N, C-alpha and C positions, 0 to 999 in steps of 0.2 A: 806157623798158626800163630804164636804169641804176638809176633809182630803185626799181622793182622788185625788181632784184638786191640793192640796198642794204637795202631793208626785210625780204627774204627772210633775208639773212644775219644780221639782227639779232634775228630769232626765237630764243627759247631752245632750240629743238628741232634748229636747223641748226648743225653743226659742220664747217667745211671749212678747209683750211690746213695749214701745217707743225707738227710735232710741238709745238714750244714755244709756237706760238699756241693749238693745241687745249688743252693743259694749261692755260694761262692762262685761257681761256674756260671750261673745265669749273671750275676753282677759282672763277673770279669768279661764275659762275651759281650754284654750291653757295652761297656767301656771300650773293648777292643774293636767290634764290629759296627757299634751303633744300633744296635736291635732296638726298637722301640715297641715291638709286641712279640709274642710267642704264639706259635700254633701248637695246641695239644690235640692228639686225636681223642675221640670221645671215650675209647676204652681205658684212657690214662688219665682223664680229667680228675677223678676222685683222688688218685694216688698223688697227682701233682698240685691238688690245692694248696697242702701245708707249704708248698715252695712259694706260691703267690702270696699267701698270707703273711708269711715272713718278710718278702719284700716289700709288700704294703706297710707293714709295721716299722720298717726302715725308712720309708720314704714319709712318714706321718710328723 
């Protein structure tokens, strides 16, 4: 079971954790995989907004 959780969390489409961790993971995945945009499901948009805000601040 734990191995399944670790493997799921390693997927580039899964983001779980505190704000700083999420920002770091998005940044790392953008650099590694060349992501230029993210798809966020509507029920998660409000919760994900601080991540986008932090990334925008870094880009400014």
